[in-house]
C-alpha positions in Angstrom: -34.7 85.7 51.6 -32.9 82.6 51.8 -32.6 79.7 54.3 -29.1 78.9 55.5 -28.3 75.2 56.2 -31.8 74.2 55.4 -32.8 73.1 58.8 -35.0 75.8 60.2 -38.6 75.0 60.7 -38.3 71.9 58.5 -37.3 73.6 55.2 -34.7 71.5 53.4 -33.8 74.1 50.7 -31.6 76.9 51.9 -32.3 80.4 50.5 -29.2 82.4 51.3 -28.8 84.1 47.9 -32.1 85.9 47.8 -31.3 87.6 51.1 -28.8 89.7 49.1 -31.2 90.4 46.2 -34.1 92.1 47.9 -32.3 95.2 49.4 -31.3 96.2 45.9 -34.8 96.0 44.5 -36.7 98.0 47.1 -37.0 101.8 46.3 -34.4 103.9 48.1 -36.2 107.2 48.6 -39.3 109.3 48.1 -40.3 112.5 46.4 -43.8 113.4 47.6 -45.5 116.5 46.3 -45.9 117.8 49.8 -46.6 121.4 48.9 -50.0 120.5 47.5 -51.1 118.6 50.6 -52.5 119.7 53.9 -51.1 122.9 55.4 -49.6 120.9 58.3 -47.1 119.3 56.0 -44.2 121.7 55.6 -41.6 121.4 52.8 -38.9 121.4 55.5 -40.5 118.4 57.2 -40.9 116.6 53.9 -37.3 117.3 53.0 -36.1 116.0 56.4 -38.1 112.8 56.0 -36.8 112.2 52.5 -33.2 112.9 53.5 -33.5 110.5 56.5 -34.8 107.7 54.3 -32.1 108.3 51.7 -29.3 108.3 54.2 -30.5 105.1 55.9 -31.0 103.4 52.5 -27.5 104.5 51.5 -26.1 103.0 54.7 -28.0 99.8 54.1 -26.5 99.2 50.6 -23.0 100.6 51.2 -22.2 99.1 54.6 -19.0 96.9 54.5 -20.0 93.3 54.0 -16.9 91.5 55.1 -16.8 92.7 58.8 -16.6 90.0 61.3 -19.7 89.2 63.3 -20.3 91.8 66.0 -23.0 91.5 68.7 -22.9 95.4 68.9 -24.0 95.8 65.3 -27.7 95.3 64.7 -28.3 95.3 60.9 -32.0 95.3 61.4 -31.9 98.9 62.6 -31.0 100.0 59.1 -34.0 98.7 57.2 -36.1 99.9 60.1 -34.7 103.4 59.6 -35.5 103.2 55.9 -39.1 102.1 56.7 -40.0 104.6 59.4 -39.7 107.8 57.4 -42.0 106.3 54.7 -44.4 105.2 57.3 -44.9 108.8 58.2 -45.6 109.9 54.6 -49.1 108.4 53.9 -50.5 109.7 57.2 -49.2 113.3 56.6 -48.9 113.7 52.9 -52.6 113.9 52.2 -53.7 113.2 48.7 -50.1 113.0 47.5 -49.0 109.9 49.4 -52.2 108.0 50.0 -52.0 105.6 47.1 -52.0 101.8 47.2 -48.3 101.8 46.3 -47.4 103.5 49.6 -49.1 100.8 51.7 -47.5 98.1 49.5 -44.1 99.6 50.0 -44.7 99.8 53.8 -45.7 96.1 54.0 -42.8 95.0 51.8 -40.4 97.0 53.8 -41.7 95.7 57.1 -41.3 92.1 56.0 -37.8 93.0 54.7 -36.7 93.9 58.2 -37.0 90.2 59.2 -34.9 89.1 56.2 -31.8 90.6 57.8 -29.7 89.1 60.6 -30.1 90.7 63.9 -26.7 90.3 65.5 -24.2 90.3 62.6 -23.1 92.3 59.6 -21.5 89.2 58.0 -22.3 88.8 54.3 -22.9 85.1 54.9 -24.2 84.6 58.5 -23.9 81.0 59.7 -26.5 81.1 62.5 -29.2 83.4 61.3 -31.2 81.6 58.5 -34.3 83.3 57.1 -37.4 81.9 58.6 -40.1 80.2 56.5 -42.5 82.4 58.3 -40.9 85.4 56.6 -40.9 83.7 53.2 -44.5 82.8 53.5 -45.2 86.4 54.6 -43.9 87.5 51.2 -45.9 84.8 49.4 -49.0 85.8 51.3 -48.4 89.4 50.2 -48.1 88.6 46.5 -51.2 86.3 46.9 -53.3 89.1 48.3 -52.0 91.7 45.8 -52.9 89.6 42.7 -56.1 87.9 44.0 -57.4 91.3 45.3 -56.7 92.9 41.9 -58.5 90.1 40.1 -61.5 90.0 42.3 -62.0 93.8 42.3 -62.1 93.6 38.5 -64.6 90.7 38.3 -66.8 92.4 40.8 -66.4 95.9 39.3 -66.6 97.2 35.8 -68.7 95.1 33.4 -66.1 95.4 30.7 -63.8 93.0 32.7 -66.6 90.4 32.4 -67.4 90.9 28.8 -63.6 91.1 28.0 -63.6 94.6 26.5 -61.7 96.6 29.1 -58.4 96.4 27.1 -60.1 98.2 24.2 -59.9 101.3 26.4 -57.1 100.8 29.0 -54.1 101.8 27.0 -55.6 105.2 26.0 -57.2 106.0 29.4 -54.6 104.7 31.9 -53.0 107.4 34.2 -49.9 108.1 32.2 -49.6 106.3 28.8 -46.2 105.6 27.4 -45.2 105.3 23.7 -45.9 101.6 23.5 -49.4 102.1 24.7 -50.1 104.3 21.6 -49.5 101.3 19.4 -51.0 98.6 21.7 -54.2 100.6 21.7 -54.6 99.8 18.0 -54.2 96.1 18.4 -56.9 93.8 16.9 -60.0 93.2 18.9 -59.1 89.5 19.4 -55.8 90.5 20.9 -57.5 92.7 23.5 -59.8 89.8 24.4 -56.7 87.6 24.8 -55.1 90.2 27.0 -58.2 90.4 29.3 -58.4 86.6 29.6 -54.7 86.4 30.4 -55.1 89.0 33.1 -57.9 87.0 34.7 -55.8 83.9 34.6 -52.7 85.6 36.1 -54.7 87.3 38.9 -57.4 84.8 39.7 -55.9 81.4 39.2 -52.1 81.6 39.3 -52.0 82.9 42.9 -53.2 79.5 44.1 -50.1 77.9 42.5 -48.3 79.1 45.7 -49.8 76.2 47.7 -49.3 73.4 45.1 -45.6 72.6 45.8 -42.2 73.8 44.9 -42.5 73.6 41.1 -45.9 75.2 40.9 -44.7 77.9 43.3 -41.7 78.7 41.0 -44.1 78.8 38.0 -46.1 81.3 39.9 -43.0 83.4 40.5 -42.0 83.3 36.8 -45.5 84.2 35.6 -45.9 87.1 38.0 -42.6 88.6 37.2 -43.2 88.3 33.5 -46.7 89.8 34.0 -45.2 92.8 35.8 -42.6 93.2 33.0 -45.4 93.4 30.5 -47.1 96.1 32.5 -43.9 98.0 32.8 -43.5 97.9 29.0 -47.1 99.0 28.3 -47.6 101.7 30.9 -46.1 104.1 33.4 -47.3 102.8 36.7 -44.5 104.3 38.8 -42.5 101.8 40.9 -45.6 99.7 41.6 -44.8 96.9 39.1 -41.1 96.8 40.1 -42.2 96.6 43.8 -44.7 93.8 43.0 -41.8 91.7 41.7 -40.1 91.7 45.1 -42.5 89.3 47.0 -42.5 87.0 43.9 -38.8 86.4 44.6 -39.9 84.4 47.6 -41.1 81.7 45.2 -37.6 80.7 44.3 -35.0 78.8 46.4 -31.2 78.7 46.0 -31.3 75.8 43.6 -33.5 77.8 41.3 -31.5 81.1 41.5 -28.0 79.7 41.8 -27.3 80.2 38.1 -27.5 84.0 38.6 -24.4 84.0 40.8 -20.7 83.3 39.9 -19.4 79.9 41.1 -15.7 80.6 41.1 -13.7 79.4 44.1 -14.3 81.6 47.1 -17.4 83.2 45.7 -20.6 83.5 47.7 -22.2 80.6 45.9 -19.1 78.4 46.5 -19.1 79.3 50.2 -22.8 78.4 50.5 -22.3 75.0 48.9 -19.3 74.3 51.1 -21.3 75.2 54.2 -24.1 72.9 53.1 -21.7 70.0 52.7 -20.1 70.6 56.0 -23.4 70.7 57.9 -25.3 68.0 56.0 -26.9 65.6 58.4 -26.0 67.6 61.5 -28.2 69.7 63.8 -26.9 73.2 64.5 -26.2 74.0 68.2 -28.9 76.1 69.8 -27.8 79.6 70.4 -29.4 82.4 72.4 -29.6 84.6 69.3 -31.3 81.8 67.3 -33.8 81.3 70.0 -34.6 85.1 70.1 -34.9 85.2 66.3 -37.2 82.2 66.2 -39.4 83.8 68.9 -39.5 87.0 66.9 -40.4 85.1 63.8 -43.2 83.2 65.5 -44.5 86.5 66.9 -44.4 87.9 63.4 -46.4 85.0 62.1 -49.1 85.4 64.8 -49.3 89.1 64.1 -49.6 88.6 60.3 -52.3 86.0 60.9 -54.3 88.2 63.3 -54.1 91.2 61.0 -55.1 89.1 58.0 -58.5 88.3 59.4 -60.3 91.5 58.2 -58.3 91.3 54.9 -59.5 87.8 54.1 -63.1 88.8 55.0 -62.7 91.7 52.6 -61.6 89.4 49.8 -64.6 87.2 50.4 -67.0 90.1 50.6 -69.1 91.1 47.6 -68.5 94.7 48.8 -64.7 94.3 48.5 -62.7 97.5 48.9 -59.2 97.9 47.6 -56.0 99.7 48.7 -57.3 99.9 52.3 -55.6 99.4 55.7 -57.5 97.9 58.6 -54.7 98.7 61.1 -52.8 101.9 61.8 -49.5 100.2 61.1 -50.4 99.5 57.5 -48.5 96.2 57.5 -51.3 93.9 56.2 -53.4 95.6 53.7 -55.9 95.1 50.9 -54.9 95.7 47.3 -56.4 96.1 43.9 -56.1 98.1 40.7 -58.4 99.2 37.9 -61.6 97.9 39.3 -63.3 100.3 36.8 -62.0 101.5 33.5 -62.7 104.9 32.1 -64.0 104.7 28.5 -62.7 108.1 27.5 -59.8 110.2 28.5 -60.3 113.7 29.9 -57.6 116.1 30.9 -57.4 119.4 32.8 -55.2 121.9 30.9 -54.0 124.8 33.0 -53.6 128.1 31.2 -52.4 131.6 32.1 -52.7 135.0 30.6 -51.0 138.3 31.2 -54.0 140.2 30.0 -55.5 142.6 32.6 -59.0 141.5 31.5 -59.5 137.7 31.5 -62.8 138.1 29.6 -61.3 140.2 26.8 -61.6 138.6 23.4 -58.0 139.4 22.6 -56.7 137.8 25.8 -54.0 135.3 24.9 -54.2 132.1 27.0 -51.0 130.0 27.1 -50.8 126.3 28.3 -48.7 125.0 31.1 -47.0 121.7 30.2 -46.7 118.9 32.8 -43.7 116.6 32.7 -45.6 113.5 31.6 -49.3 113.8 31.4 -50.9 114.5 28.0 -51.0 118.2 27.1 -49.6 119.4 23.8 -51.1 116.9 21.2 -47.7 116.9 19.3 -45.7 115.8 22.4 -44.8 112.1 22.4 -46.0 110.1 25.4 -43.3 109.9 28.1 -41.5 106.9 29.5 -40.7 107.3 33.2 -41.2 104.0 35.1 -40.1 103.4 37.8 -40.1 107.1 38.6 -43.3 108.6 39.7 -44.6 112.1 38.9 -47.3 112.4 41.6 -48.6 115.7 40.4 -49.3 114.2 36.9 -51.3 111.4 38.6 -53.3 113.8 40.7 -54.2 115.7 37.6 -55.5 112.5 36.0 -57.7 111.9 39.0 -58.9 115.5 39.1 -60.1 115.2 35.5 -62.7 112.7 36.7 -64.3 115.1 39.0 -64.8 118.9 39.6 -62.4 121.3 41.2 -64.7 121.4 44.3 -63.6 117.8 44.9 -60.0 118.6 44.3 -59.3 121.9 46.1 -55.6 121.4 46.0 -55.7 122.4 42.3 -56.8 125.9 43.4 -53.7 126.0 45.7 -51.7 125.1 42.7 -53.3 127.9 40.7 -52.3 130.3 43.4 -48.7 129.2 43.3 -48.6 129.6 39.5 -50.0 133.1 39.8 -47.3 133.9 42.3 -44.6 132.3 40.1 -43.6 129.9 42.9 -40.4 128.3 41.9 -41.0 125.0 43.8 -44.4 124.6 42.0 -42.9 125.5 38.6 -40.2 122.9 39.1 -42.8 120.2 39.0 -43.8 121.3 35.5 -42.1 120.6 32.2 -42.7 124.1 30.8 -44.1 127.4 31.9 -45.1 129.8 29.2 -44.1 132.7 31.5 -40.5 131.6 32.0 -38.4 134.7 32.0 -41.5 136.9 32.2 -43.7 138.2 35.1 -46.2 135.6 36.4 -49.6 135.6 34.8 -52.4 137.8 36.0 -55.0 135.1 35.6 -55.0 131.3 35.6 -57.8 129.0 34.5 -58.5 125.3 34.0 -59.9 124.0 30.7 -61.4 120.5 30.3 -60.5 118.5 27.2 -61.3 115.1 25.8 -58.2 113.3 24.5 -57.9 110.4 22.0 -54.9 108.8 20.5 -54.4 109.8 16.8 -54.6 107.0 14.3 -51.2 105.8 13.1 -50.9 106.8 9.5 -53.9 109.1 9.7 -54.1 112.8 9.0 -53.3 113.9 12.6 -50.4 111.5 12.9 -49.0 112.8 9.6 -48.9 116.3 11.3 -46.8 114.9 14.1 -49.7 114.6 16.6 -49.9 111.8 19.0 -53.2 113.0 20.4 -56.4 114.5 19.1 -58.2 116.7 21.7 -61.5 118.5 21.8 -62.6 121.1 24.4 -65.4 120.0 26.7 -65.7 123.2 28.7 -64.5 125.1 31.7 -62.9 123.2 34.6 -62.5 126.2 36.8 -63.0 129.8 35.8 -60.2 132.5 35.5 -58.7 133.3 38.9 -56.4 136.0 40.1 -54.4 136.1 43.3 -56.8 138.7 44.7 -59.8 136.4 44.1 -58.0 133.6 45.9 -57.3 135.7 48.9 -60.5 134.5 50.7 -59.8 130.9 49.8 -56.4 130.9 51.5 -57.7 133.0 54.4 -60.6 130.6 55.2 -58.1 127.7 55.4 -55.6 129.6 57.5 -53.0 129.6 54.8 -50.9 132.5 53.7 -51.6 133.9 50.2 -48.7 133.1 47.9 -46.6 136.2 47.3 -45.5 137.1 43.7 -41.8 136.7 43.2 
């Protein structure tokens, strides 16, 4: 993300070094839960998309860096190949790939294309400096991410205004981690401080971007530290790591130089030598430079045009978050936790081998997911930056009924059939090594963290749970036959 020779569009501080940092930070693949999505999304198609993205990403980071410049080699094609498979995911993956993190990854990856030289594979290209337009594209992205998140909170749940949201957040967030267990028991004044700090970071700090170089770097430091705190206190997949990427545009080479070795012949040494050689001179105009500048100006015009509805949304009292106003999804609205749930509910899937689901002696056994709360004695997991999408979907499903989340019936059918792909997404099946269950049901529970040092904690329980009622009634494969038939889907066959 760096300017070479510091002369392009009036920027006097080159940023060559950041151009080598961003490709290593961006996620390099995807693992969507396609089998639970629309019937049009086949597992073969999903696998092909993922493999394409992985191969292109591997080429991007493993390609030889010391090749001489070659007009036949267009390095931009590689990040484009990485981006295009992911672009297909939100539109075809249904509930599984429609989160705000997908749009943010698409926008970040799109801007990343313009960081790369177009005509050369050289590690230190002399005539392809990164444009200020691209840098400000990244800054504009982090500005919208943080300000959108702050505004949706202030306009949303009342607890953000009376500073009580953090009393509940650690316990009710999608997938708590072990640190959340202890942070939940922090003093009330600490939770108030956390909420005020959140408002400061999301509502005021974004404007530091426009207050000069030092304030811009302060913004970058604060945002990266803020994301690090969120990583420590929760499992928000790769979202926090991804949000750090546009913050890197807040730093120039002078600020980041200490991260790189300065031995003779090193990249840093070569950059400094090039700066000395070209100080006070104007680089000769080249055809490639003219084309690149035209492309960057076009990019700026496109971002400005697509930003109009996004800005209007930020100013609106009816602000919506995680929405795209264009089919390309390259300038989007963002936001998180506009409302906070005050209690945690979970859907616990259970199966039984009993021929009669209503029999008093029927033994119901729990399926365990990889990360979401289930067995009260199981320690909360730590998975960031990995993302267990099914666990997140189960968290959303607990807010509503199964009629609003029909995919959970599709999951039940696959569990009844002993589907190996579905079972691979779980941590434990009580029917492993046995025939599949005859019946599967969903039970609704309320979960609360146990109190450290309390009676439940002394028994090794991290959670205390209480049954609320039935989420969906006992179902057999035969009873699901009509459900799959009406949707034009084949009934899962028992293995």
